[in-house]
N, C-alpha and C positions, 0 to 999 in steps of 0.2 A: 848501579851505575846511573840509572835514570834519575834517581832521587838526588844524586850529587849535582846533576845538571839542572834539574827543575827548581831546586831551592834557590840558587843564586838568580835564576831567571825571575822567579816569583818576587823575590826581594827587590830586584831591580825595577820590575814593573810597578810595585807598590810605591817605591821612592819616586819614580817618574810621575805617577798619577797624583800623588799627594803634594808634589811640589808645584803643581799647576793650579792656580786658583784666581778668582776675581772677586774684588770687593767694590760694592757700589754704595755711595752715600748720596742721599737725596734730601733736599730741604722740603719741609711741609709748608713753609711760608713763601709766598710769591709764586710767580709763574715762570715757566721756562721760555727761553727765547725761541720763537718758532722759525722754521725754515720751510716755506710752502713748496719749494722746488726740490725737496729732499726725495731721494729714490730709495732710501733705506727700508728694509723690511724687518729690522730687529727691534730691540727695545727703544732705540733712539729715533724711530720714524717720526717725521715732522718736527724734529728738534735740530737746532743749529749746533752741531757737534764739532769740537776741536779735538784733534787727536795728536798726541805726542808719542813718538817712538824713538828714544834716544838712549845713549849710555852716559851716565853721569859719573864724574870722578870726585871722590871724597878723600880728603887728607886723612892720614892716620890719626892725627890729633883731634880732628873734628869728626863727630859721629852723626851730624845732621846735615840736611840740605834743604834749602828754601827755594821754591819756584814761585815767582811773583806773577799774578794774573793782573794785567793792566787793562785799562780802557783802550780798546782798539775797534776797528770796523767789525771784526768778528764778535767781540765781546764789548758791547756798548756801555754796560754798567760797571764792568770789572768785578761783579759779584757772581758767585757760583750758585747754581741751582742743583746740578748733579755732577758728581765726580766718580769715576771708576778707575781703579788701579788694578792692573793685571800682572800677575807673576807667572812666569813660565819656567820650565825645566832649564832652558838655556840661560835665563837670567839668574837662576839659583846657582847654576854651575859656574857662570862668570864671576859671581860674587864670592863663591867658595875658592876658586882658583886664585883670585886677586886679593884674598883675605879681606873682602869687604870694601876695597878701595874703589872698585868700579861696579856699578849696578845698572842693569838694563831697566829702563823705565818705560812702561806702556801705560799711558794715561789718556782717558777720554773725559772731557768735561763739557757741560752745557751751562752757559751763562744765564743769569736771571734776566727777565724782561724788564726794560726800564719802566718806572712808574709814570703814569700820566697825570 
């Protein structure tokens, strides 16, 4: 009886743990945009980080989505130095339930420093 309960539990835990991951892309050219008043203690300390946590909707016909990074006060150059995409179990579950039409998007990015 114990093995009947433990196998689904182990399979569920494996699915939950493998569906959560993070991918970080970083440019080797250029410098990141600094943030001297940053109080972060993680990888992004002293960097001006922009975080996006939203749900995007994709049509059945279209399979891609484009997010445009523009020149703003937070991103003076409009060029990216570091990008991190995070997938969670909730995001995978939402995509599965909606057949890929809605996707939870957690993105952190750091813009490149303007050239002098």
